[in-house]
C-alpha positions as CSV (number, residue, x, y, z in Angstrom):
1,M,47.7,78.7,115.4
2,V,47.6,75.0,116.3
3,T,48.5,73.8,119.7
4,K,48.9,70.2,120.9
5,M,48.0,69.8,124.6
6,C,49.5,66.8,126.3
7,C,48.6,67.2,130.0
8,S,45.6,68.7,131.7
9,S,47.8,71.0,133.7
10,E,48.7,72.8,130.4
11,L,45.2,73.7,129.5
12,A,45.0,77.2,131.0
13,K,48.2,78.7,129.6
14,Y,47.6,77.8,125.9
15,P,44.3,79.7,125.5
16,L,45.8,82.7,127.3
17,A,48.9,82.7,125.1
18,T,46.7,82.2,122.0
19,I,44.4,85.1,123.0
20,N,47.4,87.3,123.7
21,K,48.8,86.6,120.3
22,L,45.5,87.1,118.5
23,L,45.1,90.5,120.2
24,D,48.6,91.4,119.2
25,I,47.9,90.6,115.5
26,F,44.2,91.5,115.1
27,S,43.8,94.1,117.9
28,D,40.4,95.5,118.6
29,N,36.9,94.0,118.5
30,Q,37.7,90.3,118.5
31,A,35.3,87.5,119.4
32,I,36.5,84.0,120.2
33,G,34.2,81.0,120.4
34,S,35.2,78.1,122.7
35,D,33.6,75.1,124.4
36,I,34.7,76.8,127.6
37,G,34.1,80.4,126.7
38,C,32.2,81.2,129.9
39,S,34.9,79.9,132.2
40,L,37.7,81.1,129.9
41,S,36.3,84.7,130.3
42,K,36.9,84.3,134.1
43,T,40.4,83.0,133.5
44,V,41.2,86.0,131.2
45,A,39.7,88.4,133.8
46,A,42.1,87.0,136.4
47,S,45.2,86.8,134.2
48,S,48.0,89.2,133.2
49,I,46.2,89.9,129.8
50,Q,43.1,91.3,131.5
51,D,43.8,94.9,130.7
52,K,44.7,94.1,127.1
53,A,41.6,92.1,126.6
54,M,39.4,94.9,128.0
55,N,41.1,97.6,126.0
56,C,40.7,95.5,122.8
57,N,37.0,94.8,123.5
58,L,37.5,91.0,123.4
59,R,34.4,88.9,123.6
60,L,34.5,85.2,124.6
61,L,31.6,83.0,123.6
62,V,30.4,79.4,123.8
63,N,29.7,77.5,120.6
64,V,26.1,76.7,119.7
65,F,26.0,73.1,121.0
66,H,27.8,73.8,124.2
67,G,25.6,76.8,124.9
68,H,22.4,74.6,125.0
69,A,24.0,72.4,127.6
70,H,24.4,75.4,130.0
71,N,22.1,77.3,132.2
72,C,20.0,80.2,130.9
73,K,22.1,83.0,132.4
74,C,25.2,81.6,130.7
75,Q,23.4,81.3,127.3
76,V,22.2,84.8,127.4
77,Q,25.6,86.2,128.1
78,Y,27.8,83.9,125.9
79,H,25.7,82.3,123.2
80,P,26.1,83.8,119.7
81,M,22.4,83.5,119.0
82,Y,21.7,86.2,121.6
83,L,24.5,88.5,120.6
84,Q,24.7,90.9,117.7
85,G,27.1,90.4,114.8
86,F,27.3,86.6,114.6
87,G,24.5,85.5,112.3
88,P,24.1,81.8,111.8
89,E,27.7,81.0,112.8
90,D,27.9,77.9,115.1
91,L,31.6,78.7,116.1
92,K,32.6,75.2,115.4
93,T,34.6,75.8,112.2
94,C,37.9,74.7,113.7
95,E,36.3,71.6,115.1
96,H,34.9,70.7,111.7
97,M,38.2,71.3,110.1
98,F,40.2,69.2,112.5
99,A,37.6,66.4,112.4
100,S,38.1,66.2,108.6
101,L,41.9,66.0,109.2
102,N,41.4,62.8,111.2
103,A,41.2,60.8,108.0
104,A,44.7,61.9,107.0
105,A,46.3,61.1,110.4
106,C,47.3,57.6,109.2
107,L,49.1,59.1,106.2
108,I,51.4,61.4,108.3
109,H,51.7,59.5,111.6
110,H,55.2,58.2,110.7
111,A,56.3,61.0,108.5
112,S,59.4,63.1,109.2
113,H,58.8,66.5,110.7
114,F,59.4,68.2,107.4
115,H,56.9,66.0,105.5
116,H,54.4,66.2,108.4
117,D,54.4,70.0,108.2
118,K,54.4,70.0,104.4
119,F,51.4,67.7,104.3
120,L,49.5,69.8,106.8
121,D,50.2,72.9,104.8
122,L,49.0,71.3,101.6
123,Y,45.9,69.8,103.4
124,F,44.8,73.2,104.8
125,D,45.4,74.9,101.5
126,Q,43.1,72.4,99.8
127,W,40.6,72.7,102.7
128,D,40.5,76.5,102.1
129,M,40.0,76.1,98.3
130,D,37.2,73.6,98.9
131,Q,35.5,76.0,101.3
132,Y,35.7,78.9,98.8
133,F,34.4,76.6,96.0
134,E,31.4,75.7,98.2
135,L,30.7,79.4,98.8
136,S,30.7,80.0,95.1
137,C,28.2,77.2,94.5
138,C,25.6,78.7,96.9
139,P,22.5,80.2,95.2
140,A,22.2,83.9,95.5
């Protein structure tokens, strides 16, 4: 799910809508990493999806870099290094993916809606294949 935010007043509703949709699709035991995972957890707790998030055992985390900029209490509660089940994940995969997409922005900036969407679809298919190729090259 990709969302384009235009105004700062829109910031709270998009993560809530995204979380709600993810819980509908994937249901129980989800963890979501975000630069604002600590404050987002408070937003979810005060929202209409609070019960759904609790019933589905949703965990909100901060990514590795953001976690080091925070206070110790926040790191212990939201940093993946201190929580079971995350391993060496830095929770910045989407950020890496979209950063790589910046080089293609000039190619699709003036494209029609159809060609824009088609290019993004092809780009992300290729990105997936490249990632799987890199996984196959890792020594065992």
